[in-house]
VOGU-3710 file (C-alpha; in Angstrom, 3 decimals, decimal comma):
1> mkydiaivgg> -7,371/-32,890/-9,349  -9,324/-30,931/-6,797  -7,220/-28,602/-4,661  -7,839/-27,799/-1,033  -7,024/-24,136/-1,608  -6,646/-22,111/-4,800  -4,982/-18,701/-4,548  -5,627/-16,275/-7,384  -2,746/-13,807/-7,621  0,947/-14,320/-6,927
11> gpagsmagin> 1,816/-10,849/-5,608  2,659/-10,133/-1,940  -0,870/-10,971/-0,701  -1,144/-14,267/-2,579  2,439/-15,267/-1,849  2,026/-14,586/1,868  -1,089/-16,755/1,887  0,925/-19,485/0,178  3,893/-19,107/2,526  1,604/-19,727/5,473
21> ligsglrvii> 0,478/-22,987/3,862  3,977/-24,389/3,278  4,370/-27,703/5,056  0,646/-28,033/5,761  0,271/-31,137/3,602  -2,617/-29,515/1,734  -3,033/-29,376/-2,031  -2,474/-25,680/-2,761  -2,108/-23,870/-6,076  -1,299/-20,246/-6,898
31> ldrarfprik> -2,548/-18,936/-10,243  -1,225/-15,721/-11,776  -1,821/-14,175/-15,168  1,821/-13,025/-15,500  5,117/-14,829/-15,745  7,514/-13,878/-12,967  9,629/-11,858/-12,615  7,218/-9,315/-14,032  6,895/-5,527/-14,088  4,479/-4,300/-11,414
41> pcgggishrv> 3,710/-0,552/-11,491  4,190/0,692/-7,926  6,147/3,276/-5,979  7,825/0,438/-4,090  8,048/1,907/-0,586  7,345/-0,181/2,541  7,393/1,035/6,135  10,403/-0,452/7,894  8,172/-2,313/10,369  7,892/-5,069/7,747
51> yqrfhslqdv> 11,129/-6,545/9,125  9,768/-6,830/12,663  6,310/-7,994/11,588  7,625/-10,749/9,313  10,699/-11,749/11,263  10,581/-15,326/9,960  11,070/-13,997/6,412  14,281/-12,096/7,186  16,357/-14,136/4,730  13,829/-13,682/1,929
61> lksvptnlvd> 13,428/-9,947/2,543  17,160/-9,369/2,804  17,739/-11,204/-0,486  16,001/-8,321/-2,301  18,131/-5,274/-3,243  16,872/-2,625/-0,820  17,628/0,993/0,029  16,791/1,944/3,622  15,744/5,577/3,997  15,988/7,596/7,222
71> rivlespsgd> 15,001/11,055/5,975  11,733/12,428/4,571  11,158/15,841/3,002  7,545/17,013/2,846  6,456/20,013/0,800  3,032/21,608/1,233  0,841/22,915/-1,612  2,013/26,469/-0,817  5,687/25,473/-0,937  6,469/25,191/2,780
81> rveidslgpl> 8,918/22,372/3,537  9,837/20,257/6,512  12,662/17,742/6,812  12,154/14,745/9,086  15,267/12,866/10,123  15,321/9,610/12,059  18,004/7,765/13,995  16,900/4,560/12,282  15,385/3,513/8,936  11,874/4,735/8,191
91> yamirriefd> 11,177/3,080/4,844  12,520/0,219/2,776  12,691/1,059/-0,921  12,379/-1,987/-3,186  11,569/-2,847/-6,797  8,388/-4,880/-7,137  9,872/-6,964/-9,967  12,447/-8,261/-7,466  10,418/-8,225/-4,256  7,374/-10,059/-5,605
101> nalldhckrg> 9,541/-12,619/-7,369  11,417/-13,387/-4,147  8,191/-14,060/-2,230  6,682/-16,225/-4,966  9,946/-18,127/-5,393  9,856/-18,870/-1,654  6,434/-20,464/-2,194  7,782/-22,573/-5,039  10,770/-23,744/-3,020  8,406/-24,591/-0,169
111> gievredvtv> 6,435/-26,961/-2,368  3,479/-24,767/-3,316  2,338/-25,405/-6,892  2,442/-22,224/-8,987  0,892/-21,821/-12,429  1,849/-18,684/-14,332  0,343/-17,256/-17,530  -3,103/-18,263/-16,242  -5,788/-15,553/-16,214  -8,844/-16,469/-14,149
121> arveveadgv> -11,913/-15,195/-16,000  -14,734/-16,818/-14,055  -15,278/-17,868/-10,443  -18,230/-20,055/-9,470  -18,972/-20,973/-5,868  -20,925/-24,225/-5,731  -22,266/-26,374/-2,926  -19,241/-28,654/-2,820  -16,479/-26,260/-3,856  -15,261/-23,455/-6,076
131> vltstagetf> -14,567/-23,733/-9,822  -12,162/-21,313/-11,497  -12,110/-21,026/-15,273  -9,248/-19,398/-17,170  -9,430/-17,387/-20,373  -7,953/-20,463/-22,102  -10,878/-22,605/-20,893  -8,862/-24,509/-18,285  -10,693/-25,244/-15,030  -9,415/-25,556/-11,472
141> aadlvigadg> -11,550/-26,935/-8,646  -10,900/-26,214/-4,967  -12,630/-26,335/-1,607  -11,783/-22,676/-0,998  -10,430/-19,731/-2,999  -8,302/-16,823/-1,816  -8,696/-13,773/-4,019  -5,412/-11,870/-4,084  -5,864/-10,691/-7,658  -5,535/-6,958/-7,187
151> vnstvavhtg> -7,710/-3,896/-7,599  -9,583/-5,445/-10,558  -10,209/-8,669/-8,641  -12,277/-11,211/-10,555  -12,745/-13,193/-7,345  -14,200/-10,218/-5,437  -16,642/-9,295/-8,203  -17,765/-12,806/-9,221  -18,420/-13,857/-5,624  -20,474/-10,736/-4,870
161> lrgswkpsql> -18,122/-9,251/-2,304  -17,705/-6,128/-4,408  -19,484/-4,381/-7,246  -17,897/-1,847/-9,572  -15,590/0,681/-7,946  -16,821/4,282/-7,775  -14,375/7,026/-8,828  -14,488/8,367/-5,256  -13,072/5,033/-4,023  -10,028/5,065/-6,295
171> gmdgteegpq> -6,758/6,835/-6,802  -4,618/7,022/-9,918  -0,841/6,845/-9,865  1,530/7,505/-12,732  5,012/6,263/-11,892  8,351/5,829/-13,628  11,115/3,540/-12,439  14,404/4,382/-14,103  17,934/3,097/-13,572  20,729/5,024/-11,957
181> palsvrqdtv> 22,754/6,924/-13,081  20,347/7,916/-15,885  18,277/9,256/-12,959  20,126/10,347/-9,840  18,836/11,430/-6,441  19,961/11,659/-2,829  19,918/8,058/-1,591  18,841/8,585/2,018  15,771/10,744/1,356  12,161/10,271/0,304
191> yiyystggyg> 10,483/13,387/-1,118  6,716/13,965/-0,954  5,046/16,947/-2,634  1,416/17,581/-1,675  -1,021/19,286/-4,017  -4,778/19,744/-3,987  -6,227/16,249/-4,172  -2,927/14,509/-4,715  0,815/14,193/-4,227  4,120/13,735/-6,001
201> yvfpkahhvn> 6,963/11,557/-4,784  10,580/10,564/-5,327  11,716/7,164/-4,022  15,430/6,252/-4,249  16,038/2,533/-4,736  19,274/0,574/-4,491  19,990/0,943/-8,213  16,904/2,756/-9,518  14,754/5,830/-8,868  10,958/5,934/-8,768
211> fglgylldhh> 9,124/9,218/-9,206  5,527/9,985/-10,018  2,220/11,680/-9,278  -0,818/10,291/-7,479  -4,338/11,697/-7,370  -7,774/10,997/-5,996  -9,421/9,792/-9,186  -12,626/11,827/-8,961  -10,631/14,998/-8,239  -8,277/14,337/-11,132
221> krqasekpyd> -11,140/13,824/-13,578  -12,551/17,225/-12,610  -9,245/19,104/-12,608  -6,950/17,456/-15,173  -6,105/19,525/-18,214  -3,238/17,308/-19,385  -2,652/13,656/-20,078  -0,950/11,715/-17,249  2,412/11,451/-19,013  2,481/15,176/-19,814
231> ehlhflerln> 1,839/15,949/-16,142  4,578/13,476/-15,293  7,069/15,322/-17,521  6,207/18,675/-15,960  6,776/17,163/-12,520  10,206/15,922/-13,626  11,060/19,415/-14,923  10,274/20,769/-11,472  12,419/18,094/-9,833  15,339/18,865/-12,140
241> esgvvtgssn> 15,029/22,617/-11,541  15,115/22,114/-7,767  18,036/19,696/-8,000  16,161/16,861/-6,309  16,415/14,634/-9,393  18,903/14,840/-12,225  18,042/13,096/-15,466  15,407/12,607/-18,138  12,330/10,454/-18,577  12,035/7,262/-20,587
251> kenfhayiip> 8,391/6,826/-21,568  8,806/3,043/-21,758  9,366/3,041/-17,985  6,194/5,045/-17,252  3,013/3,274/-16,093  -0,340/4,571/-14,850  -2,539/2,410/-12,637  -5,441/2,655/-10,200  -5,404/2,060/-6,437  -8,317/1,356/-4,068
261> lagplknvsa> -8,330/4,147/-1,459  -11,624/3,679/0,375  -10,352/1,194/2,968  -11,151/-2,514/3,321  -14,430/-3,818/1,904  -17,305/-4,295/4,319  -16,778/-8,053/4,043  -13,556/-9,729/2,929  -14,904/-13,253/3,275  -17,906/-15,265/2,158
271> hrvllagdag> -18,851/-18,919/1,738  -15,636/-20,634/0,508  -14,020/-17,231/-0,293  -11,359/-15,001/1,298  -9,894/-11,746/-0,016  -6,496/-10,181/0,634  -4,429/-7,216/-0,578  -5,875/-4,738/-3,084  -8,658/-7,208/-3,863  -10,033/-6,568/-0,373
281> gfvngftaeg> -9,176/-2,856/-0,310  -6,224/-3,221/2,072  -4,407/-0,016/1,103  -3,574/3,070/3,170  -6,034/5,715/2,011  -3,664/8,625/2,702  -0,185/7,371/1,791  -1,374/4,815/-0,825  1,028/2,242/0,662  -0,289/-1,239/-0,063
291> iyyamvsgeh> 2,540/-3,791/0,140  2,662/-4,102/3,928  -1,118/-4,401/4,222  -1,197/-6,948/1,406  1,318/-9,094/3,273  -0,563/-8,889/6,577  -3,979/-9,627/5,048  -2,443/-12,406/2,942  -0,966/-14,032/6,024  -4,331/-13,912/7,800
301> agksaleavr> -6,039/-15,379/4,719  -3,591/-18,280/4,633  -4,081/-19,040/8,315  -7,887/-18,845/8,102  -7,925/-21,051/5,009  -5,747/-23,660/6,730  -8,075/-23,821/9,729  -11,148/-24,042/7,478  -9,729/-27,036/5,600  -8,706/-28,792/8,789
311> rrdfsaaflq> -12,174/-28,356/10,272  -13,937/-28,935/6,950  -15,932/-25,779/7,580  -16,069/-23,374/4,637  -19,137/-21,478/5,786  -19,329/-17,699/5,719  -19,779/-17,733/9,481  -16,568/-19,664/10,101  -14,525/-17,659/7,597  -15,514/-14,442/9,366
321> rhdqaceael> -12,437/-15,101/11,485  -10,453/-13,666/8,562  -12,411/-10,394/8,753  -11,887/-10,329/12,507  -8,130/-10,922/12,286  -7,678/-8,206/9,651  -9,870/-5,824/11,614  -7,914/-6,386/14,824  -4,554/-5,648/13,203  -5,356/-3,237/10,382
331> gqelrtsvml> -8,907/-1,946/10,756  -8,382/1,165/12,869  -5,215/2,156/11,038  -6,823/1,931/7,603  -10,034/3,705/8,658  -7,911/6,526/10,048  -6,008/6,726/6,767  -9,251/7,217/4,829  -10,380/9,859/7,326  -7,107/11,758/6,868
341> qkrllphpkr> -7,430/11,464/3,100  -10,846/13,099/3,181  -9,854/15,772/5,701  -6,503/16,738/4,227  -5,929/15,941/0,549  -8,797/18,083/-0,865  -7,896/20,952/1,525  -4,434/22,410/0,785  -4,542/24,958/3,617  -4,884/22,167/6,159
351> idgvirlaar> -1,812/20,411/4,778  0,017/23,757/4,815  -0,837/24,097/8,511  0,394/20,613/9,429  3,710/21,068/7,619  4,278/24,545/9,068  3,642/23,198/12,567  6,057/20,330/11,982  8,703/22,739/10,643  8,554/24,674/13,946
361> sksmrkllag> 8,471/21,659/16,264  11,044/18,875/16,500  8,680/16,819/18,665  5,925/17,155/16,055  8,315/15,949/13,356  9,129/12,936/15,478  5,432/12,197/15,984  4,697/12,466/12,253  7,528/10,077/11,453  6,296/7,548/14,026
371> fgvgklsyee> 2,744/7,756/12,742  3,792/7,569/9,105  5,615/4,254/9,536  2,976/2,696/11,796  4,813/2,962/15,118  2,145/5,270/16,570  -1,625/5,105/16,232  -3,462/8,247/15,218  -5,005/8,540/18,671  -1,603/8,234/20,337
381> mkrravvqal> -0,120/10,839/17,996  -2,983/13,250/18,742  -2,634/12,720/22,501  1,103/13,342/22,477  0,761/16,313/20,123  -1,730/17,988/22,445  0,486/17,407/25,490  3,581/18,736/23,730  1,862/21,663/22,036  -0,164/22,820/25,059
391> psylwykttk> 2,647/24,727/26,847  3,524/26,661/23,695  -0,142/27,361/23,008  -0,776/28,646/26,561  2,326/30,848/26,368  1,097/32,259/23,056  -2,368/33,024/24,478  -0,927/34,550/27,671  1,475/36,758/25,713  -1,320/37,863/23,417
401> lwhamagq> -3,525/38,741/26,394  -0,668/40,607/28,082  -0,016/42,733/24,999  -3,734/43,426/24,696  -3,881/44,607/28,302  -0,725/46,691/27,915  -2,216/48,335/24,869  -5,197/49,404/26,909
//
């Protein structure tokens, strides 16, 4: 059978594409190399805006065990700290094994065909369709393919939308997800520890704790003197000494993985091809958050694919509407995230300055929280910061001038 749409990858991006095709009457298939529920290495934090953005999925999202966090503690490379409290939730902390399974199960219940344990090894775009070939030699034909197959996307590479990643475009994250009470932590607080070229984090889940270290890959290759798990253990020692986390590591729960941190690819569509999620580079370059962006880009891919099938137009020109939709909603935000990554992460003194400023200013803490969860654009945060900081700055300069004159 030839499908109208084949989706490669059943994570949040692929599932959201499938969800937007439920009830369309089209022949749709989702292919994933794993069998769900499956372990997915990830910090598992999503900005709380996911509930407003995907209001129609409230029942699905609320079916997943979730810990809502309203407090963030940031620590600078020099050890300065700032605590940011909010009147409402800032982040939703979930386990990917549960979250991803809930989304894919929604596709299944909606009538979308799902094939698990299928690894797509080859993608060929032909004049009359796309042919996918699995490692087992099974073939799947479709009019259009959506590549939602992650950072190592076969669809992106085989269709020419991306070559090999450069180290400067990637991050590495080593994370451990352990059950409570073997690991215990304050439930209402996310902890972020910045270092030169990277960060550490502690994410409290409903019944688990995630903690780990993330790095810009090229920086880590230059600086690393230890293996990832050894660094991970030293980080846990620090967390235990400070009282943030109580407990020990279980190496079986530790996973290291790479993340695309260079922003969306130049093109996320081509003739008969759409990309979403990590496959298209839809990850925040500063925070490394990817789930929300995967869901948004997956939704846009599903909608663009549906319109292409209805119009029988699979041309690169027509499918550019996917690029345009993703650009309109995510483009500026993700470009800003990459800019902040380059300006801040390799420069510890700059991060020190931001955190010290936030520690002295309640309004700055509020702005950082709003920006961090996507409620404020970078430009809006800058504008408000200047307005709020200007009186204090002018007072400082006037006082300095007055003391200088008095000294004369």
